[in-house]
C-alpha positions in Angstrom: 25.3 49.4 6.0 26.2 46.0 7.0 23.2 46.1 9.4 21.1 47.3 7.1 22.0 44.7 4.3 21.5 42.2 6.9 18.0 43.2 7.6 16.7 43.4 3.9 18.4 39.7 3.5 16.3 38.4 6.5 13.4 40.7 4.7 13.6 38.6 1.6 13.9 35.4 3.1 10.7 35.8 4.7 8.8 37.0 1.9 10.2 33.7 -0.1 9.3 31.5 2.5 6.0 33.1 3.0 5.4 32.7 -0.8 6.2 29.4 -0.8 4.5 28.5 2.4 1.3 29.6 0.7 1.9 27.6 -2.5 2.9 24.9 -0.4 -0.6 25.2 1.9 -2.6 25.4 -1.3 -1.2 22.5 -2.7 -1.5 20.0 0.3 -5.2 21.1 0.9 -6.1 20.4 -3.1 -4.5 16.9 -2.8 -6.0 16.5 0.6 -9.5 17.6 -0.4 -9.9 17.3 -4.1 -7.2 14.8 -5.1 -9.8 11.8 -4.1 -12.3 13.3 -6.5 -9.2 13.6 -9.3 -7.5 10.4 -8.7 -9.6 8.5 -11.4 -8.4 10.8 -14.1 -4.9 11.2 -12.8 -4.6 7.3 -12.9 -6.1 7.3 -16.3 -3.5 10.1 -17.8 -0.6 8.3 -16.4 -2.0 4.9 -18.2 -2.7 6.9 -21.6 0.8 8.1 -21.0 2.2 5.0 -20.6 0.1 3.9 -23.9 1.1 6.8 -26.0 4.1 5.7 -27.2 3.3 2.3 -28.4 -0.1 3.6 -29.9 2.0 6.3 -32.0 4.6 3.1 -33.0 2.0 0.8 -34.2 -0.3 3.3 -35.7 3.0 4.3 -37.7 4.1 1.1 -38.6 0.9 -0.7 -39.5 -0.7 2.6 -41.3 -3.6 2.4 -39.2 -5.6 4.9 -37.8 -4.4 6.2 -34.6 -7.9 6.2 -32.9 -8.3 2.7 -33.7 -5.2 1.6 -32.0 -5.7 3.6 -29.0 -9.0 1.7 -28.3 -7.5 -1.6 -29.3 -4.1 -1.4 -26.7 -6.9 0.5 -24.2 -9.2 -2.3 -24.1 -6.3 -5.3 -23.8 -4.6 -3.3 -21.5 -7.7 -3.1 -19.2 -8.5 -6.9 -20.2 -5.3 -7.8 -19.3 -5.2 -6.3 -15.9 -8.7 -7.9 -15.2 -7.1 -11.4 -16.3 -4.6 -10.7 -13.7 -6.8 -9.7 -10.9 -9.3 -12.5 -11.6 -6.2 -14.9 -11.7 -4.6 -13.7 -8.4 -8.3 -13.6 -6.7 -9.0 -17.3 -7.4 -5.5 -18.1 -5.9 -6.8 -16.0 -2.9 -10.0 -17.9 -2.5 -8.2 -20.8 -2.7 -5.8 -20.0 -0.2 -8.5 -18.6 2.0 -10.3 -21.8 1.8 -7.2 -23.9 3.4 -7.0 -21.2 6.2 -10.8 -21.4 6.7 -10.3 -25.7 7.0 -7.2 -24.8 9.6 -9.3 -22.2 11.7 -12.0 -25.0 11.5 -9.8 -27.4 13.1 -8.7 -25.1 15.8 -12.3 -24.6 16.6 -13.1 -28.2 17.0 -9.9 -29.6 18.5 -9.9 -26.5 21.3 -12.4 -24.2 21.4 -15.2 -26.8 21.6 -13.5 -29.3 23.9 -13.6 -26.1 26.1 -17.1 -25.3 25.7 -17.9 -28.9 26.9 -15.9 -28.7 30.3 -17.7 -25.2 31.1 -21.2 -26.7 30.3 -20.1 -29.6 32.4 -19.4 -27.3 35.1 -22.3 -25.3 34.9 -24.0 -28.8 35.2 -22.0 -29.4 38.4 -23.0 -26.1 39.8 -26.5 -26.0 39.0 -26.7 -29.7 40.8 -24.9 -29.1 43.7 -22.4 -31.9 43.4 -19.6 -29.9 42.6 -16.7 -29.8 45.2 -14.5 -27.5 46.3 -11.7 -28.9 44.5 -13.9 -29.5 41.2 -14.7 -25.8 41.3 -10.9 -24.6 41.9 -9.6 -27.4 39.2 -12.2 -25.8 36.5 -11.8 -22.2 37.4 -8.9 -22.0 35.2 -11.3 -23.4 32.7 -13.7 -20.9 33.1 -11.1 -18.0 32.8 -9.9 -19.5 29.7 -13.3 -19.8 28.2 -13.9 -16.1 29.1 -10.9 -14.6 27.7 -11.1 -17.4 24.7 -15.0 -16.0 24.0 -14.2 -12.6 24.4 -11.2 -12.8 21.9 -13.7 -14.8 19.3 -16.3 -12.0 20.1 -13.8 -9.3 19.5 -12.5 -11.0 16.1 -15.9 -11.6 14.6 -17.2 -8.2 15.3 -14.3 -6.5 13.7 -14.5 -8.9 10.9 -18.2 -8.4 10.8 -17.2 -4.2 10.5 -14.5 -4.6 7.7 -17.2 -6.7 5.8 -19.8 -4.1 6.1 -17.6 -1.5 5.5 -16.3 -3.0 2.4 -19.7 -3.7 1.2 -20.6 -0.1 1.6 -17.4 1.1 -0.4 -17.7 -1.4 -3.1 -19.9 0.8 -5.3 -17.5 3.6 -5.2 -15.0 1.9 -6.2 -16.8 0.6 -9.1 -17.5 3.8 -10.2 -13.9 4.9 -9.7 -13.1 2.1 -11.9 -15.5 2.8 -14.8 -14.4 6.5 -14.7 -10.9 5.5 -14.7 -11.4 3.4 -17.8 -13.8 5.9 -19.6 -11.3 8.6 -18.9 -8.1 6.4 -20.2 -10.2 5.8 -23.4 -10.8 9.4 -24.3 -7.4 10.8 -23.5 -5.8 8.5 -25.5 -7.8 9.3 -28.4 -7.0 12.7 -27.7 -3.5 12.4 -26.3 -1.4 13.9 -28.8 -3.9 17.5 -28.9 -4.2 17.5 -25.1 -0.4 17.3 -24.5 0.4 19.7 -27.1 -2.7 22.2 -25.6 -1.0 22.0 -21.9 2.8 22.3 -23.6 1.4 25.6 -25.4 0.0 27.3 -22.5 3.2 27.2 -20.7 5.4 30.6 -21.0 8.1 30.1 -23.6 10.8 31.4 -20.8 9.7 28.1 -18.9 9.5 25.5 -21.6 12.9 24.5 -21.2 12.7 24.1 -17.5 9.3 22.0 -17.9 10.7 19.6 -20.1 13.6 19.3 -17.7 11.8 18.8 -15.2 9.1 16.2 -17.2 12.6 14.4 -17.7 13.8 14.5 -14.0 10.0 13.1 -13.3 10.2 10.4 -15.7 13.8 9.4 -14.5 12.8 9.7 -11.1 9.5 7.8 -11.4 11.6 4.7 -12.9 14.1 4.8 -10.3 11.1 4.8 -7.5 9.4 1.9 -9.1 12.8 -0.1 -9.1 13.8 0.5 -5.4 10.2 -0.9 -4.3 10.4 -3.9 -6.9 13.6 -4.5 -5.5 12.2 -4.2 -1.7 9.2 -6.6 -2.9 11.7 -9.2 -4.7 13.7 -8.9 -1.3 10.6 -9.7 1.1 9.5 -12.4 -1.2 12.9 -14.0 -0.9 12.8 -13.9 3.2 9.2 -15.3 2.9 10.0 -18.4 0.5 12.8 -19.4 2.4 10.8 -19.2 5.6 8.0 -20.9 4.4 10.2 -23.5 2.7 12.2 -24.2 6.2 8.8 -24.3 7.9 7.6 -26.9 5.4 4.3 -24.7 4.4 2.3 -25.6 1.7 1.9 -23.3 -1.4 5.2 -21.2 -0.3 6.0 -19.6 -3.4 2.3 -18.7 -3.8 1.9 -17.6 0.1 4.7 -16.0 0.0 4.3 -13.8 -3.2 0.7 -12.5 -1.6 2.7 -11.5 1.3 5.2 -9.8 -0.2 2.8 -7.8 -2.4 0.6 -6.9 0.6 4.0 -5.8 2.6 4.4 -2.9 -0.2 1.2 -1.3 1.4 1.8 -0.2 4.6 -1.7 -0.1 5.7 -1.6 -3.7 5.5 2.0 -5.3 5.7 3.2 -8.5 6.5 1.8 -8.3 10.0 -2.0 -8.6 8.7 -1.3 -12.3 7.7 1.7 -13.6 9.6 0.7 -12.1 13.1 -2.8 -13.8 13.0 -1.5 -16.9 11.6 0.9 -17.3 14.1 -1.7 -16.9 16.6 -4.0 -19.5 15.4 -0.8 -21.7 15.1 0.3 -21.1 18.8 -3.3 -21.6 20.1 -3.2 -25.0 18.1 -0.1 -26.3 19.8 1.9 -26.3 16.8 4.8 -24.5 18.2 7.6 -24.7 15.9 4.9 -23.1 13.0 3.9 -20.5 15.4 7.0 -19.6 16.8 9.1 -19.7 13.3 6.1 -17.4 11.5 7.2 -14.9 14.4 10.4 -14.6 14.0 10.0 -14.4 10.3 7.7 -11.7 10.7 10.5 -9.8 12.9 13.2 -10.6 10.9 10.9 -9.0 7.6 9.8 -6.1 9.8 13.4 -5.2 11.1 15.1 -5.5 7.5 12.5 -3.4 5.7 12.5 -0.8 8.0 16.1 -0.2 7.7 16.8 -1.3 3.8 13.6 0.9 2.8 15.0 4.3 3.5 18.5 3.8 2.5 17.3 2.5 -0.8 14.5 4.5 -1.7 16.6 7.9 -0.8 19.3 7.0 -2.9 17.8 6.0 -5.6 16.1 9.7 -5.2 19.3 11.3 -4.1 17.7 12.1 -0.7 19.3 11.2 2.7 18.0 8.5 4.8 17.6 11.0 7.7 15.4 12.9 5.4 13.6 9.9 4.0 12.0 8.4 6.6 10.4 11.2 8.2 8.9 11.8 4.8 7.4 8.7 4.4 6.1 8.6 8.1 4.6 12.3 7.7 3.2 11.2 4.0 1.5 8.1 5.4 -0.2 10.0 8.4 -1.2 13.2 6.1 -2.3 11.3 2.7 -2.5 7.6 3.6 -0.8 5.1 1.5 -0.3 7.9 -1.8 1.5 10.0 0.7 3.9 7.4 1.4 5.4 7.5 -2.2 4.3 11.0 -3.0 6.0 12.8 -0.4 9.4 11.7 -0.5 8.9 12.1 -4.1 8.2 16.1 -4.2 10.7 16.6 -1.4 13.2 14.9 -3.8 11.6 17.0 -6.9 11.8 20.4 -4.9 15.5 19.5 -3.9 16.3 19.0 -8.0 14.7 22.4 -8.8 16.7 24.2 -6.2 19.7 22.6 -7.4 19.4 23.6 -11.0 18.5 26.6 -9.7 15.3 27.3 -11.1 13.8 28.1 -7.5 16.3 29.6 -4.6 14.9 27.7 -1.2 18.3 26.6 0.8 21.9 26.4 -0.1 
């Protein structure tokens, strides 16, 4: 009997595991292949949801049609977002001009003199007047020139490829932005009816559970945003202190831009700090280049230690679980997966703890 009961439990476990594995695989495939097409509508829904409460409040208080308030708030929201992006872009362009001037100075002070030495060496070789000592003395210049030329060619090639890729990607981005704006407007106009319709499709026995899930999702999302806001603030503070010590002009703005980039793992602080340090070292600014490299190492180590603990604590997950989820999500789904997979695991854990599902003890 005991053996029969054990086999029955194992059989039920395997059936349950296969059931959730099928649903999980289906969800992953949908997110992977259908998710990018639906992303503008998902973003529009969350924006409409965020604007729903202010819209209802203003409509009741001002005794104005909700649809009119919806149109006004959606327009004001996107105008504000566009204004902030324009302000940030103008600051970035101004900063890029300064960086371009530094690169130009590096080329004129370092690369061009090296090319002139190489040209003189070629002239001596062609004229046959170069002695053995001169050839040996300039061999280092030739090697340095070849290395520098290869490095510059590689960098310029990558820059051209990135610019070309961005130019090809730009129409799709503009179309998605337009779809998001239009979808937000339509969803906000019909938000009460749309959410009411969706809620009515849920069986009554699941409505209480759905309401609990909604409350949990909103609360966890707020904690998630708070944790990354703390990480951004910490990175900004580290950068600002480091730049002030190194006496970098425009330290506040540069630190803010790099801190925002650091939230995006595809970019990160290394996108700016590493090339900056290399250029500074090549221009014989050893103090600045070395200081920036040290700053980059400190920020990287601190973030990799703090992020799993902070995010996991906010969502009720152990850092041992949070870190693999973040890495796996990044590998499978990119930036969205970095945030979504830990959130999904925490969500499943909450459902299991509440008894809604039974996956583990």
